[in-house]
Structures are given as structure tokens and as C-alpha cells.
C-alpha positions in Angstrom: 22.7 10.5 -6.2 26.2 10.0 -7.7 25.5 6.3 -7.6 22.3 6.5 -9.2 23.6 8.9 -11.8 26.6 6.5 -12.6 24.4 3.5 -12.8 21.8 5.4 -15.2 24.6 6.4 -17.9 25.4 3.0 -18.5 22.0 1.0 -17.7 19.1 3.7 -19.0 17.9 1.9 -21.8 17.4 -1.5 -19.9 16.6 -0.4 -16.7 13.0 0.7 -15.2 10.7 0.1 -17.8 10.7 3.3 -19.5 11.2 5.4 -16.6 7.9 3.7 -14.4 9.8 1.8 -12.0 9.7 4.2 -9.1 5.5 4.8 -10.0 5.5 0.9 -9.7 7.0 0.8 -6.4 5.0 3.8 -4.8 1.5 2.5 -5.6 2.1 -1.6 -6.1 4.7 -2.3 -3.5 4.1 0.2 -0.6 5.7 -2.3 2.0 8.9 -1.9 0.3 9.0 1.8 1.2 10.3 0.4 4.7 12.2 -2.5 3.8 15.4 -3.0 1.2 14.3 -6.4 0.3 17.2 -8.6 -1.6 15.5 -12.0 -1.3 13.1 -12.6 -4.5 14.9 -16.2 -5.2 13.1 -16.8 -1.8 9.6 -15.2 -2.7 9.4 -12.6 -4.6 6.5 -9.3 -3.7 3.2 -9.4 -4.8 1.2 -6.3 -6.0 -1.4 -4.4 -4.0 -3.4 -4.2 -7.1 -3.4 -8.3 -7.6 -4.4 -8.4 -3.6 -6.9 -6.1 -4.5 -8.4 -7.7 -7.5 -8.3 -10.7 -6.3 -10.2 -9.9 -3.1 -13.1 -8.3 -5.4 -13.5 -11.5 -7.1 -14.2 -13.6 -3.9 -16.2 -10.6 -2.7 -18.3 -10.8 -5.9 -18.5 -14.1 -7.1 -19.3 -17.5 -5.2 -16.4 -20.4 -5.9 -16.9 -23.7 -4.7 -15.6 -27.5 -5.0 -15.0 -28.0 -8.6 -15.8 -31.4 -8.5 -19.8 -30.6 -7.4 -22.4 -30.4 -10.3 -23.7 -27.4 -9.2 -23.6 -23.8 -11.0 -20.8 -22.4 -9.0 -18.9 -25.5 -8.7 -19.2 -25.8 -12.9 -18.2 -21.9 -12.9 -15.5 -22.6 -10.6 -14.4 -25.7 -12.9 -14.5 -24.0 -16.1 -12.5 -20.5 -14.6 -9.9 -23.4 -13.9 -9.6 -24.7 -17.1 -9.1 -21.4 -18.4 -6.2 -20.5 -16.2 -5.0 -23.7 -16.8 -4.6 -22.9 -20.7 -3.5 -19.1 -19.6 -0.5 -20.9 -18.1 0.4 -23.0 -21.4 0.1 -19.9 -23.1 2.6 -18.2 -20.8 4.9 -20.7 -21.8 3.9 -20.8 -25.5 3.3 -24.3 -25.1 0.8 -26.2 -27.2 -2.4 -27.4 -25.3 -2.6 -30.8 -26.8 1.0 -31.2 -26.6 1.7 -30.6 -23.0 -0.8 -30.5 -19.8 -1.0 -28.7 -16.7 -0.8 -30.4 -13.5 -1.5 -28.3 -10.5 0.7 -29.1 -7.3 1.0 -27.6 -3.4 4.5 -26.2 -5.2 7.4 -27.1 -7.2 8.7 -29.5 -4.6 5.2 -31.3 -4.6 5.8 -31.4 -8.6 8.8 -32.9 -8.5 7.8 -35.9 -5.9 4.9 -36.3 -8.3 7.1 -37.0 -10.9 8.6 -39.2 -8.8 5.6 -41.0 -8.0 4.5 -41.3 -11.6 7.7 -41.8 -13.2 7.5 -45.4 -14.9 10.9 -47.1 -13.3 11.9 -50.5 -14.0 13.5 -52.5 -10.8 17.2 -53.0 -11.4 17.5 -51.5 -14.5 16.5 -47.5 -14.7 19.0 -45.1 -13.8 18.8 -41.6 -12.2 21.3 -39.0 -12.6 20.9 -34.9 -11.4 23.3 -32.0 -12.0 25.2 -31.9 -8.5 24.2 -27.9 -8.3 20.4 -29.1 -7.8 17.9 -28.3 -4.7 17.5 -30.5 -2.3 13.9 -31.2 -3.8 15.8 -32.8 -7.1 18.2 -34.8 -5.2 15.0 -36.4 -3.1 14.3 -38.1 -6.3 17.0 -40.7 -5.7 14.9 -41.9 -3.1 12.6 -43.4 -5.5 15.2 -45.1 -7.3 16.8 -46.7 -4.3 13.4 -48.1 -3.8 13.8 -49.9 -6.9 17.2 -51.0 -6.2 18.9 -48.6 -9.3 22.1 -49.6 -10.3 23.0 -46.1 -11.6 22.1 -42.9 -9.1 24.7 -40.4 -9.7 25.2 -36.4 -9.5 26.9 -35.1 -12.9 28.9 -31.9 -13.1 28.4 -29.4 -15.6 31.9 -29.7 -17.2 30.6 -33.7 -17.8 28.0 -32.2 -19.9 30.3 -30.0 -21.6 32.3 -33.2 -22.6 29.3 -35.3 -23.4 27.8 -32.8 -25.7 31.2 -31.6 -27.3 33.3 -34.8 -28.0 30.5 -37.3 -27.3 32.9 -38.5 -24.0 30.1 -40.9 -22.3 32.7 -41.5 -19.7 31.2 -40.0 -16.8 27.9 -40.0 -18.1 26.4 -43.2 -19.3 23.2 -45.0 -18.0 24.2 -48.8 -17.5 21.2 -50.2 -18.7 22.1 -49.5 -22.2 24.1 -52.6 -22.6 22.1 -54.7 -20.4 18.9 -54.4 -22.6 20.3 -54.3 -25.7 18.9 -57.9 -26.3 15.3 -57.1 -24.8 12.2 -56.1 -26.0 11.3 -53.8 -22.5 12.4 -50.3 -22.7 14.2 -49.0 -19.8 13.2 -45.2 -19.0 16.1 -43.4 -17.0 16.1 -40.0 -15.6 17.9 -36.7 -16.3 17.0 -33.7 -13.8 18.7 -29.8 -13.9 17.8 -27.0 -12.5 17.1 -24.2 -15.3 18.8 -21.6 -12.8 21.0 -22.7 -9.6 19.0 -21.4 -6.5 22.3 -21.0 -4.8 24.2 -19.3 -7.4 22.1 -18.0 -9.9 24.3 -19.7 -12.6 22.0 -20.7 -15.7 22.3 -24.1 -17.5 21.4 -24.7 -21.0 17.5 -25.2 -21.6 19.2 -27.2 -25.0 20.1 -30.2 -22.8 16.8 -31.3 -22.9 17.5 -32.1 -26.6 21.1 -33.1 -26.6 20.9 -35.7 -23.2 18.8 -37.7 -25.8 21.2 -38.6 -28.3 22.4 -41.2 -25.4 19.0 -43.1 -26.0 19.2 -46.6 -27.7 16.0 -48.6 -28.8 15.8 -50.1 -25.6 17.0 -47.4 -23.6 15.2 -44.0 -22.9 16.1 -40.8 -21.2 13.4 -38.4 -20.1 14.3 -34.8 -18.5 12.8 -33.0 -15.6 13.4 -29.2 -15.7 13.6 -27.3 -12.4 12.5 -24.4 -13.6 11.6 -22.9 -9.9 14.3 -20.8 -9.8 14.6 -19.4 -13.5 11.0 -18.0 -13.7 11.5 -15.5 -11.0 12.5 -13.1 -13.8 12.4 -15.1 -16.9 9.9 -17.6 -19.0 10.4 -20.5 -20.9 9.2 -21.1 -24.8 7.7 -24.6 -25.0 6.4 -23.9 -28.7 8.9 -26.9 -29.9 7.9 -29.8 -28.0 10.9 -32.1 -29.5 13.4 -29.4 -28.3 11.5 -28.8 -24.5 11.9 -30.8 -21.4 9.5 -33.9 -20.7 8.5 -32.1 -17.1 8.6 -29.1 -16.0 8.4 -27.8 -12.5 7.5 -24.8 -10.8 6.1 -22.8 -7.8 3.8 -19.4 -8.8 4.8 -17.3 -5.5 8.3 -17.3 -7.3 6.8 -15.5 -10.0 4.6 -13.7 -8.6 4.5 -13.5 -5.0 0.7 -14.5 -5.1 -0.7 -17.1 -4.6 1.9 -19.0 -2.2 0.2 -22.8 -1.7 0.3 -23.3 -5.9 2.9 -25.0 -8.4 2.6 -26.8 -11.4 4.0 -29.7 -13.1 3.7 -29.1 -16.9 4.2 -32.6 -19.2 4.2 -33.7 -22.3 0.9 -35.6 -23.6 2.7 -38.1 -25.3 3.8 -39.6 -21.9 0.6 -40.4 -20.8 1.0 -43.9 -21.7 3.7 -44.3 -19.7 3.2 -42.8 -16.7 2.0 -44.8 -13.1 -0.1 -43.8 -10.4 0.3 -45.5 -6.7 -1.9 -43.7 -5.0 -5.3 -42.2 -6.3 -7.7 -39.7 -4.1 -11.1 -38.1 -4.8 -11.9 -36.5 -8.2 -9.0 -39.0 -10.0 -11.6 -42.0 -10.5 -14.0 -43.0 -13.5 -14.9 -45.9 -12.0 -14.0 -48.1 -8.5 -14.9 -50.9 -6.7 -14.6 -51.2 -3.0 -14.2 -54.6 -2.4 -11.9 -55.3 -5.4 -8.8 -54.2 -6.4 -10.0 -52.3 -9.6 -10.4 -49.0 -10.3 -10.8 -46.7 -13.4 -8.7 -43.5 -13.6 -9.5 -40.2 -15.3 -8.2 -40.1 -18.5 -7.0 -36.6 -18.8 -3.8 -36.5 -16.5 -4.7 -33.6 -14.6 -7.7 -35.4 -13.6 -5.8 -38.6 -12.9 -3.2 -36.9 -11.1 -4.8 -33.8 -9.0 -5.7 -35.9 -6.0 -8.3 -34.4 -3.9 -10.0 -31.0 -4.8 -7.4 -28.5 -5.6 -7.0 -25.3 -4.5 -9.1 -23.7 -6.6 -9.1 -20.0 -4.9 -5.3 -19.8 -5.0 -5.6 -21.1 -8.8 -8.3 -18.2 -9.0 -5.8 -15.9 -7.6 -3.2 -16.7 -10.5 -4.9 -15.4 -12.5 -4.8 -12.0 -11.2 -1.7 -12.1 -10.7 -0.8 -13.0 -14.6 -3.2 -9.7 -15.2 -1.2 -7.4 -13.0 2.3 -8.8 -14.4 1.2 -7.9 -17.9 -0.2 -4.6 -17.1 3.1 -3.6 -14.9 6.0 -5.4 -16.8 4.0 -6.1 -19.8 6.2 -9.3 -20.8 9.5 -11.1 -18.8 11.8 -9.9 -21.4 11.7 -6.7 -19.9 12.0 -8.0 -16.5 14.9 -9.5 -17.5 17.0 -6.9 -18.9 15.8 -4.7 -16.1 17.7 -7.0 -13.1 20.4 -7.9 -15.5 21.2 -4.4 -15.2 20.9 -4.4 -11.3 22.9 -7.4 -10.9 25.6 -6.5 -13.2 26.4 -3.5 -11.4 26.2 -4.6 -8.3 28.5 -7.7 -8.5 30.9 -5.0 -10.2 30.8 -3.0 -7.3 31.0 -6.3 -4.7 34.0 -7.4 -6.5 35.4 -4.1 -6.3 35.7 -3.9 -2.4 39.1 -4.1 -1.1 40.0 -4.1 2.7 42.9 -1.6 3.6 45.8 -4.1 2.8 44.3 -4.7 -0.7 42.5 -8.1 0.6 39.6 -8.6 -1.6 36.4 -8.8 1.1 33.9 -10.7 -0.8 34.5 -14.3 -2.7 32.1 -14.5 -5.0 30.4 -17.9 -5.8 30.1 -17.6 -9.6 32.3 -17.8 -12.5 29.4 -16.5 -14.9 29.0 -13.3 -16.7 26.6 -11.1 -14.9 25.7 -9.1 -17.8 24.8 -12.4 -19.6 21.1 -13.5 -18.7 21.7 -16.8 -20.6 24.5 -17.6 -18.3 23.5 -15.8 -15.0 20.3 -14.9 -12.9 20.0 -12.1 -11.0 21.9 -13.5 -7.9 24.9 -12.9 -6.1 26.4 -15.6 -3.7 29.2 -15.0 -1.9 31.3 -15.0 1.6 33.1 -12.3 3.4 36.6 -12.1 4.8 37.9 -9.7 7.1 41.2 -7.9 6.5 43.2 -10.8 8.7 41.9 -12.9 6.6 39.4 -14.7 8.8 35.3 -15.3 7.8 33.1 -13.2 8.7 29.6 -15.5 9.8 26.8 -15.3 7.6 24.7 -15.3 10.3 26.5 -12.0 11.3 25.6 -10.5 8.4 21.9 -11.7 8.0 21.3 -10.5 11.4 23.1 -7.4 10.9 21.2 -6.7 7.5 17.7 -7.3 9.5 18.1 -4.9 11.9 19.0 -2.3 9.2 15.8 -3.6 7.4 18.0 -5.3 4.9 16.6 -8.5 4.1 18.6 -11.1 2.5 19.4 -15.1 2.5 21.9 -16.8 4.2 22.8 -20.6 4.8 23.3 -23.8 2.4 20.5 -22.5 0.3 19.3 -26.4 0.4 21.8 -26.7 -2.3 24.3 -29.3 -0.9 26.1 -29.9 -4.4 26.6 -26.0 -4.8 28.0 -26.2 -1.2 30.6 -28.5 -2.1 31.7 -26.7 -5.5 31.9 -23.4 -4.2 32.5 -23.6 -0.1 34.5 -27.0 -0.5 32.2 -28.8 1.8 32.0 -32.2 0.8 29.7 -35.0 1.5 32.3 -36.6 3.7 32.8 -33.3 5.3 29.1 -32.8 5.7 28.5 -36.0 7.5 31.3 -35.4 9.9 30.0 -32.3 10.7 26.7 -33.9 11.4 28.3 -36.3 13.8 29.8 -33.5 15.4 26.8 -31.7 16.2 26.1 -29.3 13.3 22.6 -29.6 11.7 20.9 -27.1 8.9 19.9 -23.9 10.0 21.4 -23.6 13.5 23.7 -20.9 14.5 27.0 -22.6 13.9 27.9 -20.7 10.6 31.7 -20.7 11.2 32.3 -24.7 11.5 36.4 -26.1 11.7 37.4 -22.6 10.5 35.1 -22.9 7.7 31.8 -20.9 6.5 28.5 -23.7 6.6 27.2 -21.6 4.5 26.9 -18.6 2.3 25.3 -15.0 1.8 22.5 -14.6 -1.2 21.5 -11.7 -2.9 18.2 -11.9 -5.2 16.7 -9.6 -7.2 13.3 -9.1 -8.4 11.0 -7.4 -11.4 10.3 -4.5 -8.3 14.0 -4.4 -7.3 15.2 -0.7 -7.7 18.9 0.8 -8.3 18.1 2.4 -4.5 17.9 -1.1 -3.4 21.3 -1.7 -4.3 22.6 1.3 -3.4 21.3 1.1 0.0 22.9 -2.4 0.1 26.4 -1.4 -1.1 26.4 1.7 1.7 25.5 -0.8 4.6 28.0 -3.5 3.5 30.9 -0.7 3.1 30.0 0.6 6.3 29.9 -2.8 8.3 32.3 -4.8 6.3 35.1 -3.0 4.7 37.9 -2.2 6.7 39.5 1.0 5.1 42.0 1.2 7.6 44.1 -0.9 10.4 41.1 -1.0 13.2 41.2 -2.1 16.8 37.6 -3.1 17.1 37.5 -2.6 21.2 39.8 0.2 22.8 42.3 -1.5 24.7 45.4 -0.9 27.0 43.6 2.0 28.8 45.0 3.8 31.9 42.7 2.7 34.0 43.0 3.7 37.4 42.3 0.7 40.1 40.9 2.7 42.5 38.8 5.7 41.1 36.8 7.4 43.8 32.8 8.1 43.9 32.1 4.6 41.7 29.1 3.6 43.0 26.0 0.8 42.0 23.2 3.1 40.5 20.7 0.1 39.9 20.2 -3.4 40.6 17.9 -5.4 38.6 16.8 -8.7 38.5 14.8 -10.7 35.6 12.4 -13.1 37.0 10.8 -14.6 34.1 13.5 -15.3 31.3 13.4 -12.4 28.3 10.8 -10.8 30.4 11.2 -7.3 31.9 13.3 -6.5 34.8 12.1 -5.6 38.3 14.7 -3.0 39.8 15.1 -3.7 43.3 14.3 -0.3 45.2 17.2 2.1 46.7 18.8 0.9 49.7 17.1 -2.5 49.6 19.7 -5.0 50.1 19.5 -8.3 48.1 20.8 -11.9 48.2 23.7 -12.8 46.2 24.0 -16.8 45.1 26.5 -18.6 43.1 23.8 -18.8 40.5 23.0 -14.8 40.4 20.7 -12.5 42.3 18.3 -14.6 44.3 14.8 -14.9 41.7 17.0 -13.9 39.0 15.9 -15.9 35.8 14.5 -18.4 37.7 11.2 -18.8 36.0 10.8 -19.4 32.0 8.1 -19.5 29.6 8.1 -23.0 27.0 6.4 -23.4 24.2 3.5 -26.1 24.8 4.5 -28.2 22.2 8.4 -28.2 21.4 9.5 -27.4 25.1 11.9 -24.9 23.9 12.3 -21.7 26.3 10.5 -18.5 24.6 12.6 -15.7 23.5 11.9 -12.0 23.6 13.7 -12.0 20.5 11.1 -13.8 18.2 7.9 -12.8 20.8 8.9 -9.1 21.6 5.8 -8.4 23.5 7.5 -10.5 26.3 9.2 -7.2 27.5 5.7 -6.2 28.6 5.5 -8.9 30.8 6.4 -7.1 34.3 7.5 -9.6 37.2 7.2 -8.2 40.6 9.2 -9.7 43.6 7.3 -9.2 47.1 9.6 -11.0 49.2 7.9 -9.7 52.2 4.4 -11.5 50.8 6.4 -14.5 49.4 4.7 -13.6 46.1 5.6 -13.2 42.5 3.3 -10.8 40.9 3.3 -10.7 37.0 1.3 -8.0 35.1 0.9 -6.9 31.7 -1.1 -4.7 29.6 -5.3 -5.7 29.5 -4.1 -8.7 31.8 -5.1 -9.0 35.6 -2.8 -9.4 37.7 -1.3 -13.0 38.6 0.0 -14.3 41.8 2.6 -17.1 42.0 4.1 -18.3 45.7 7.7 -18.0 45.5 8.3 -20.6 48.5 5.7 -22.8 46.4 8.0 -24.8 43.4 5.8 -26.5 41.0 6.1 -29.8 42.1 4.5 -29.2 45.0 1.4 -27.9 43.6 -0.1 -29.0 40.2 3.0 -29.5 38.2 4.9 -31.8 35.8 8.8 -32.5 34.6 9.1 -31.0 31.1 12.1 -31.3 29.1 13.2 -27.9 27.7 15.8 -26.5 25.9 17.5 -23.2 26.7 20.2 -21.5 24.5 21.1 -25.2 22.9 21.3 -26.8 26.6 18.8 -29.6 27.4 17.1 -29.4 30.5 14.6 -30.4 32.9 12.1 -27.9 34.0 9.2 -27.9 36.6 6.2 -26.8 34.5 2.9 -25.1 36.1 0.6 -27.2 34.8 -2.4 -24.9 35.8 -4.9 -23.8 33.4 -5.4 -20.4 35.0 -1.3 -19.6 34.6 -1.2 -20.9 31.2 -4.0 -18.9 29.5 -2.4 -15.8 31.2 0.8 -16.1 28.8 -1.1 -17.9 25.8 -3.6 -15.1 26.0 -1.7 -12.3 26.3 1.2 -13.6 23.8 -0.6 -15.1 21.6 1.1 -18.4 21.4 0.4 -21.7 23.5 2.8 -21.7 26.1 3.4 -22.7 30.1 4.9 -21.0 32.7 8.4 -23.5 34.2 10.4 -23.2 36.9 14.0 -24.4 37.6 14.9 -25.5 41.2 17.7 -23.8 43.1 18.4 -26.0 45.9 21.8 -27.7 44.8 20.6 -31.2 45.5 17.9 -31.1 42.8 17.7 -34.3 41.3 16.3 -32.0 38.2 19.3 -31.1 35.6 21.4 -28.5 36.1 23.3 -25.9 33.9 26.2 -24.4 34.4 28.5 -21.3 33.3 29.7 -21.7 29.4 33.2 -23.5 29.3 34.9 -20.6 27.2 33.9 -17.9 29.5 35.9 -19.5 32.0 38.5 -20.7 29.8 38.3 -24.5 31.0 37.5 -27.5 28.9 33.5 -28.5 29.7 34.3 -31.4 31.9 35.7 -29.4 34.6 32.0 -26.7 34.9 30.7 -28.5 37.2 31.3 -26.2 40.1 30.1 -23.0 38.3 26.3 -23.6 38.4 23.8 -21.3 36.3 20.4 -20.4 36.2 18.3 -19.5 33.2 20.5 -16.6 32.2 22.0 -17.8 29.0 26.1 -17.2 29.9 26.7 -16.2 33.5 25.2 -15.4 36.7 25.9 -11.5 36.7 26.1 -9.0 34.3 27.4 -5.6 34.4 27.0 -2.7 32.5 28.2 1.0 32.6 26.0 3.6 32.7 28.8 5.8 31.0 29.1 3.4 28.2 25.5 3.6 27.4 25.5 7.4 27.4 28.7 6.8 24.6 26.3 4.5 22.3 23.7 7.1 22.6 26.3 10.0 21.6 27.1 8.0 18.6 23.8 7.3 17.7 22.6 11.0 17.9 25.8 11.4 15.9 24.7 8.7 13.3 21.6 10.4 13.3 22.5 14.3 12.5 24.9 12.4 9.8 21.8 11.1 7.9 19.1 13.6 8.4 18.3 13.2 4.5 18.5 9.4 4.4 15.4 7.6 2.3 13.9 6.9 5.5 11.4 9.5 7.2 9.7 7.5 10.2 11.6 6.6 13.5 14.4 4.3 12.8 15.4 3.9 16.3 18.0 6.9 16.4 16.4 8.6 19.1 19.0 6.9 21.8 18.3 4.2 24.1 18.0 3.6 27.8 20.2 1.0 29.9 17.0 -1.4 30.2 17.8 -3.0 26.9 20.8 -4.2 27.8 19.5 -6.4 30.6 21.9 -5.6 33.1 21.8 -6.5 36.7 24.1 -4.2 37.9 24.6 -0.9 36.5 27.4 1.6 37.6 28.3 5.1 37.0 30.3 7.7 38.8 33.9 8.7 38.3 34.7 6.3 35.2 35.0 6.9 31.5 33.2 4.8 28.9 33.9 1.1 28.4 37.0 1.3 31.6 35.2 -2.1 32.6 36.5 -3.6 29.7 40.0 -3.4 31.5 38.4 -4.7 35.0 39.2 -8.4 36.3 38.2 -7.8 39.9 35.7 -5.5 41.5 34.3 -5.1 44.9 30.4 -3.3 45.1 29.7 -3.0 48.9 31.0 -6.0 50.5 30.8 -8.4 47.5 33.7 -9.2 45.6 33.0 -10.1 42.0 35.4 -11.7 39.0 34.7 -10.5 35.7 35.4 -12.9 33.2 34.5 -11.8 29.9 32.5 -9.5 27.7 29.3 -10.0 26.8 28.3 -10.6 23.1 24.8 -8.9 22.0 22.1 -10.0 19.6 19.2 -7.7 18.1 17.2 -8.7 21.2 18.7 -4.9 22.7 16.8 -3.4 19.8 13.5 -3.9 21.5 12.1 -0.9 23.4 11.3 -2.1 27.1 8.5 0.1 27.0 6.5 -0.3 24.3 7.8 -4.2 22.8 8.4 -2.3 19.6 12.1 -3.2 17.6 14.1 -0.6 16.3 17.8 -1.0 14.9 19.6 0.7 17.7 21.9 0.2 19.8 22.9 -2.9 17.7 23.3 -0.9 14.2 25.6 1.7 16.4 27.3 -1.1 18.2 28.3 -3.0 15.2 30.5 0.1 14.0 32.4 0.0 16.8 32.2 -2.8 19.4 32.5 -5.6 16.8 35.2 -8.1 16.9 35.6 -10.9 14.8 31.9 -11.1 14.2 31.2 -10.5 17.7 29.4 -7.2 19.1 30.6 -6.6 22.7 29.2 -4.7 25.3 28.9 -5.1 29.4 31.0 -7.8 31.4 30.1 -11.0 32.3 30.9 -11.7 36.1 30.5 -14.4 39.0 30.4 -13.7 42.7 33.4 -14.9 45.1 32.4 -15.5 48.2 35.5 -16.7 49.8 36.9 -12.7 49.4 33.4 -11.3 50.2 31.6 -10.8 53.4 28.9 -12.5 54.8 25.8 -12.5 54.6 26.1 -12.0 50.5 24.4 -9.5 49.8 24.4 -5.9 48.0 22.0 -3.1 47.2 22.3 -0.1 44.7 24.2 2.9 46.1 27.0 1.0 47.7 30.6 1.8 46.7 32.5 0.0 43.9 35.9 -0.2 44.0 38.3 -1.8 41.6 40.5 -4.3 42.9 42.4 -5.5 39.8 42.6 -4.8 36.1 43.6 -6.7 33.3 47.4 -6.2 31.5 45.8 -7.0 28.1 42.6 -6.9 26.9 41.6 -10.4 26.1 38.4 -11.1 24.0 36.6 -14.7 23.4 34.5 -14.7 20.2 32.8 -17.7 20.7 30.1 -17.1 23.2 26.7 -14.8 23.3 24.9 -13.0 26.3 21.4 -13.2 27.6 
């Protein structure tokens, strides 16, 4: 590979642990053969050996609650203390100078600092670096509780001024003056990350010492270092206590991948007399009276602050993770050099990408030198612009990457200060966005023409140059525009009345997100304003949240097959391994055993009627493996249950004017039309792509075998004397005696990659469609329609096999980029 050779020419001395990286990947991380994992800041990957070694340990030894006094409990306690000492050795810390408190994770460690800190009411201050994780920002709640006069987010330039020019203008704890004549010492807290989890930028560990120059006789500063992101590929030395932080927090899954439920707080032993304890639990007491407000805590910091039984089995797992890390990588010095070589190469390539008009593709969120691992960790954070200058939504990029089995992180990364610095979303703007309906983790990745998050790639000890090359190939293929592009062919000369166009198939989806029911040939079916009769009239809802279940999350839903037997007034539901379930069509839940339920469908809050029959709920719960219930939306127009309407952007109207456009439980519109010729075109491109990549790294079936029309979940499938994508130009069609208006193309998500016969996910057809049917971040296939009864023949019915006439076409192609399909 040319890219790999080019990389090794420059970095062979630092990369790969002396040529062992490929064998390490093959033996220790077999699951990485299937994916490209680029989210090590989220969690790095555990090794095969650590799992086997840990499991063997548990199988051959008996461990129990170390608070007990029996032999196995005492053996557990001794093992825990050995591992506690090992943690200190890893950081070159003297056991007499630092103590280890095991916690759930870094966040729990940070919270514990807030609880134990010696706050003085109306006096103590709290300052934190702007680019801090939410967990550090959250400490301000403790400062607020004591009515602190000094809570401030400081920026890096203020720190540099402070240390180079002794400029205290923007960094000065207020109590320095107010306590000069008092004998009481006021303690203040300064917190910052060793490495920003958002950008990977690293901050000087010397700040812990330099900040102490602000100490006075009556005002002292203690320093909390959030080391969670930093320790993924580096380590700290606490050998010199006098120049080290007072508190260090971490999560071990960030370092080793396993264990996941364990973190630690390292504390200077000399702070013990200052620290407070607000709550106490089991194992932390030397003596206590149940009926008096008196108790005496344990002397050592770990015994005093580890409330309840510690996670002793995860602590034992930690020992095995240390063993394997030292065997595979020797030390983190080699890891640091390895990942620095990779991030240096990656950042250069990403910065070099330009569109055909010379506009940079990426906006990189770091001003550091990626080759200097004292300044920058192995993290690349960025957003993407198209050639026309518009933003690519981070959800679009993450979804397309996931379909191609590339795993990254996208969003705000729990770091509002970095969002303010790099994406220019201020606190005031965040508040305004929230009032306008924008919340964390929603799907609004572009809001007011500005990104609401970013894309983060982060590397780990087991990352390889092959991972980088796969990412670069993917990114260039989908996001670098090398020539001016018309995403969807426009203004074709469509003949309005082509002969021999017919309705090949008619399908309804009685239960939202489940398998479709294809109406038998020549069987007439009723057309309503909300869609085909019984189409998406039922749905499955999470019993706890009321949210509609989606095939995207539960692909087994594709195997649930509803059959409508109109003659018997039955909905018969089948699934592999399940007895058929019968639901009466003419009985709504409120007429049998039922309850009203507040549910959510595609962001709409609606009221549905839920079947509370245990038999019905158990049928679906057993098959899907999640507690759920069947719900039905009444179709009666005078029903008191909340209704849904076609999305206003499909009709080019304001939301207040959509009352006359009812919608069932489908996502966007009552009818979806797809052309079989267009499906055939997709399959040809999938096969072309597969033939062009026969020698790619993945030997497994990756979805390149082609797809069938079922994956597009259309109600009406047409065929005949038409070209692929002719339907993009149609404005009005007549199918049999029924006239429909086409109201816009259907935006696709990766749900179309689920095989409706097996429930398995692949990357197609989403991956291929993204190469030529993508416009402004939206991937289109099929057309939304509404029924026009005033132009149609009564009774309003259609059947497969009937003729299709094109009544009207568009003069210019119109695409709306703001909607999604079912």
C-alpha cells in the first residue's frame, strides 16, 4: 500500500512497537478485524488476554466482601491492597505521600473531591479551565452551595499571563484580601484537565506548582487534575510530591478498556486533616452510636471515603489489565510515540483535503503541533464543510461512518467550554438554543446555520496505520468534492405519458417498523387520507418510556410479520419461534382491556391506546428481548386522541396550517412510492463497487451482494417503461383511478441496511446511495405522496397491476433538505 509505505518512511522508528503491532492486533484484539475503531477517548479496547486471565482467576480463586473476616475475604482484602499499591507504582508515587481511593469512575472521583473539600462559606472560590469536561464544571454546584463569591472559568491565555508576567487581573481569588487579618485559612480549588477530552490539547502539568504562587498566609489553593483523557495513551509521574497536583482523577476503562466500573482518586496524604466527610456508609466507621450524632471514622483515607463494599472484582480485573499492558507495550512511553506518529500523519492528511474550488474540507479544532505530544494528544476534532461552504452535520458523518463500520464520536463531547472556543457557541447562545428546543444528544446537528457539535477521532495503543488509511479513504470518497457535483440528476426530459408503467406491488406496514404485508395481486385496497387502510396503525412502545420502538435499534422487528385478513377481521402476527398472535381489526384497545399512553413518534408527542393484555405484551417482549407493549392509533377523525399531521416542510407551509393533512404512525407522509428501475440502478452500482474492491481487507460479506426493494419500505412499487429516477421529476400521477400528488423525495437513514428476511445489518444500500444520491447531507430515494380525492374515482381503491399515468412533471427539481423518511 502506497500510503502505508509513505507513512513508514517517516515514522517506522516510532510506530508499531518494533514491528509487533500487527501480531498484537491479530491475537489480542480479534474483534477489531471487523471494524475500524477510532473512539479511544470514549473507551479504549480491552485485550483478549486480560479477559482470559481475569476469567481464569475468578474460576480458580474464591473472592468475597473484604469487609468480612473469613479467610477468602481476608485474601480479597490483601489482594486489593496489593493492587492499590500497584496503582501508586504506575504513577511513581510514594505510598506515604499519596493514597488511592477506588471509585466508580473519574466523574465519581471528581464528585468526591467536591464532597470532601474544606469549603468555607462565603469565602472559598472555585476556578476551572474553560476547556473542562462537564464533570469538572459540575463542581461549581458545591461552590454555589456555600455561596462562593468567586466561581470562574479561566482561559489558557490568562494562565500564561499569570505565570509569565505575574498578571493577576483575570485570576485572583477574592478571599486573598478579605482574610488578611484573620487566623482562618481559606482553601480555594483550581481544576483543569491534563488533556482536553474535546480537542486533545494538553495543558502543562507544571500548573499545579505555579498556581501555588498565589498562596498567602490566609489563602491557599488546592489543585485538582482531571487525568482521565490524558491517561489513555500517557502516564504521570508523581515522584516529586511538591510539584504534583493535590487530587488526580481517572477512569481505568480509559486506560485498559477493562474494568469499566472502576476509577480512582489519588490524594496527597498530607491533606487528610483538612478533608471533610458529609455522608458515611458501611466500612468507613471505627465506632458509632445509633441514637446519638456521634461516629468515629477510619484513619486511612481509603477506609474513610470508600463508602460501602468496594468493587473488589473489578479491582482484581485491574491487576490483569496492568499485567497485559506491560507485557504487550512495556510502558506508556512506547504507546505515546506510537500514537503520536499516527495522529501526526492523520492530521496532515485531513488538513490537506480541499474541494475542487480550493475550499478546505475540514475546520480543525486545535492550534497545537500534532507532532508534539507534550502539547497535543492523539485526538483530532473537526467539522466538515461542503464545496459551497455549507456545513456537513456531524450526525450525517457519524451515521455514514457507522454504516461502513467505522466508529467515531460526534456531538458536544460534554465540553461546553470547548464548544464556545472552537465552534463559537456561547453560553447565552446555548441557553437560547435550549429555549428553542435544542437539547444535548438530539438529532439537530445544524442549528441556526451553525454546527451544534463536532466530530472526534481519537487513537489508542492498538490503533494502526491501516485504521488511518481506511478512514482517509472513506472520508475522501464521501466528503471531498473533487469536481462540481450535481448530487441528483436534474431536469431530465421526462415524457409525461409513458406507456406500460404499472403498479407492480402494493404493501402496507400495519405495525410501525415491522415487516410489511404485500397485498395479493388484483386485490383492491382502500386508500384513505392517512394512507392505505391499516398502514402503520399499530406500533410497539417501550413500557418504561413510551417511546416508539424502531427497527434501527431493534432490527429483529423486521422479522415480525403482520398479515391482514380483512374477511376474518383479523391481524395475524407471526415471528420465528412464536405462536401466531391474533388481534381483532374491529376492536380498538379502548373497547377491550386498554389504557391511554403518552408516546413519542419522530419527535411528535401523541396519545395512543395501549393493549394491556399480558398475553399480547409478553408475546412481543419475549421475541424482542425488551419490555414493550402494543399500541394503536385510532383512525376516526373525531377521535379525542391526539393526531399527527404531514410534516409542514413537505407541504411548504407553516406548522399552523397542517391541520388538514392527517398522518398515521408513518414518519413523514401517508404514501411512499419507489421505482423498481431505481432499485435496479442501486444494485448495479453496489455490484460495480464490490468488483472494484475485491481485494479490500474485509473478506466477510459486507452487504455488497445487492438489495431488494423491501428494504426501502415503500407502499407502492412501480415498474415498466421508465428510466431510473424518473420519479424525481413527477409532480402528479394517476394510479388506476386514484390521483396522487408527489410532495418531495424521501430522506434515507441506515434502517434501509436491515435485511428484512434475516434482521441482519449490512452497509448497503446506504453506503452506495451516499456516493450519488446525497444532497446537503440528505440521502434520497423514493417519493412521498398524498392522495387527491377530488381528482380520484370513488370508491378510493387501488390494486397491484393497475396502470400508472404521469399527469404532471416538475419544471425544476426541488429538494428539501430538512426532513427524514420512515
